[in-house]
N, C-alpha and C positions, 0 to 999 in steps of 0.2 A: 386665495389659497388659505385653507384653514390652518389652525395652529399646529396640528400634528404634521401635516404635509410640509409646512414651513420648517418645522424642527428637523424632519427627515432630509429636507433639502440642504439644510446647514450641515448636518452630519455627513451627507454624501460628498461634500467638498473635501472631507478628510479620509474618505474610503467607504466601502460598503458595509463594513463590520462596525458594531458599536456595542457598548454595555448599557445596562439600565441606568447607571450613574451618569454616563455621558448624555443619554437622552434627557434625563431630568435636568441636567445643567443647561441645556438649550431650551427645554420646554418651559421651565419655571413652574411656579405654583407649588401645590402640596405634593408630597410623596405619593399619596393615593391618587390624585388627579393624573399624575404622570403615568402611574401604573395602569390606570383605566385607559388612558390614551394608547399605551402600548398594546394592551389587550385588544382594543378595537382595531388597531392597525394590523395586528396578526390575523384577526378574523376576516378582515377585508382583503387579506393576501398581499398587503403592502410590504410586510416584513415577515421574517421567519425566525422563531426562537430555535437556535441550534444547540444551546446548552443553557444551564441555569445562569440567568443574568446576562446572556450574550445573544445578540441578534445580528441578522444580515438584512439589508435592504434588497427586496426582490427586483428583478428586471421586468420592466413593462413588456407584456406579451408572453411572459413565461410564468404567470402567477398561479397556474394550475398544477405545477410540478414542484417537487422538492428541489431546493437549490443544489443538493448533492448531485442530481442528475444533470444540472446545467453546468456546474463548475465545482468539482470536489475541493479545489483550493479555497474557493469562497466560503464553502461550508465549514472547512476545518480551521481557517485562519483565526476566527475569534477565540478558539480554545488553545491555539498553539503559539500565539504571538509572544507570550511571556515564558515560554518553555523551551528547553533544549530538546530538539526533536528531529526526526526524519520520517516523513511519510514513506512507508516501506511495504515490503512483502506484497500481498495481494493488491493493495491499493496502489502501490508503485507500478505493478503490472497494468492496472487500469489507467494510470496516468500516461503510461507509454503506449496505450492502445494495443495491449497484448492479451486482452481478455475477450473471449467469445460470448460470455454470459454475464448479465448484471449481478452485482453482489449486494449482500445485505449488511456488510460490515465495513468499517474503516480500520485499517491496520496502521498503527503509528508506533515507531520506536522512540522511547523516551529515556531520559537519564533518571527520572524519578516518577513515581506513579501519581495519578490524579484521581479524584473522585468521579470524574465525568464517565458516564456509562453509555450515553447515547448522544449522537449528533445528527441533526437533520434527518431523523427517521431511521438511522442506521446504528447498529451496535458499534461502540467505540472500543476496539480491542487494543490494549496496550501491551507492548513488548519492551521490557526494561533491559537496556543495554549498558555496558561499561562505557563511560564517557569518552575514553580515548578511541573507541571503535565507532561511536555514534556518528561521527562526522566523516568517516571514510566513505567516499563516493557520494556524499550529500551535495546537492546543487541548490543554489538559491533560485526560487521561482516567484511567481506573482503572489501578492497578498501577504508577504512576509513569511512564506512557508519554505521549507526545505524538503526535497524529495530525493530518494535514491536515484542516481543516474542509471542509465541502462546497464552498464557492466555490473554495478553493485546489485541492481535488481535481479539480474540473472544469477549472480553468485549466491545471493540470498535464497534463490529458488533451489539451488543445490544444497545449501546449508540447512534450510528449514522447509522441506516439502510439506510438512504439516500446516504451515502458514500460507501455502500456495494453492491449496485445494487438491493436492495429490499429483501424481506423475502425469496424468492426462492433461491437467491445466498447464504444467510445465512444458509438456510436449507441444501443446498448441502455441505457447509463447515462443518456443524455439523455431517453429515453422513460420511464425509471423515476423520474427525479429530480423533486423538487417544490420547485424553487428559484424563488419568485415575485419576490424582490427581487434584482436584479442589481448592486446598489450595491457590495457587497464584491468581487464578481468584477471589476468595473471598477477598483476601487481597487487590488486586487492586481496587475492587469494593468499599471497605471501604475507601481506600485512596482517591478515586476520587468521593466519594459520588454517586455511580452509581448502587445502588441496583435495580433500575428500569430496568437497562440493563439486569440483571440476570433474572428478571421476563419475559422479552421479549424472552430471550434465552430459558427459560423453556417452555414458551407457544409454541414457534416455534418447539422445540424439540418434545413436545407432539403431535403437529399437523402433523409432518412428521413421527411419529412412532418410535421415539428414546426414549423409556421409561427410559433407563439407565441414559441418560443425564438429563431428567426431574426429575427423582427421586433423583439423586445426588444433584441437586440444591435445590429441595424442602425440603430436609432433613436439609438443612443449612440455610434456609431463611424463615422469617416470612412475610407473604403477607399482606400488609395494606388493609384497606377497600376502599381506594380511587383508582379507576380504572386508568390505563394508556393505551395509544394507542400502538399497535404493531408497527405502523409507525407514529412517531410524526408529519411527514409532510403531513399526509393524511387529507382530509376534514372530519371533525367530523360528518357532516350530512350523510356520506356514511357508518357509522358504522352499521354492520349487525349482529354481534355476540360478546358476552362477554365470554371469557374463564373463567369459574368459578374457576378453579384450581389456576390461577395466577391473576385473576381480570384484565385481559388484553383485551381491546376492539379491534376487528378486523374490518377493513374496507373492502368494496367490492373488491377492487383491490387486496389486500393482500390475501384474501381468494381465489380469482380466480387464482392467481399466484401459489398457492399450490394445487389447485384443490379441495378445501374443499367444502363439501356440508353442508350448514347450513340453518336452518329455520329462516326466517326473522320474 
């Protein structure tokens, strides 16, 4: 076994992720020789540089693909281990297998921003959240990461449709999800003052023909008289329909995404 493989073997005993300094500590020699060894190992596909000074050891048999396609947690762990975080939004949908299409971004909620802009070939999109809300619905998973649990992921879909790819992506997730107990979803909505998100989810569920979802939410929620938009980022001048069940206004783009026929 050559020196580089021996070093990677030692590092692997502590996990798949490592830093440049950790590699150099096991490799020995000069700083330049360790850097050259890292570069060679990356070219050979033995490791992948996921961020500045941070690497992951690749799995044998999967050396031709990004580690993000193999294990998003493995890709993200080197940049999240020392940060208050929650893998969230679109990437949480991916973690829970609720996406129909591959994504080019990682979405992570953080208590403080970082300079990292790309991880394992994907854009690293940061969403800064208040610390006391960051941990709501966050669950501990592999590689030292924290991910939004399913109820928090769905609630965030209603809170931030712009970070979920739009109402069509949310609709697909609602069709795929198997959340029978809405208790945690309701609890999180109360804690985050996000009852409006529940109304959006109910309206989208009704629009895509998921009456079980809509009825489950409606039985637990009083709908205020003040309307809210299905997509808060949409131009208010493009509203074409108000869902009377939820008092949610729909814009032209959102209705088109779901193929809804409405009378203007």
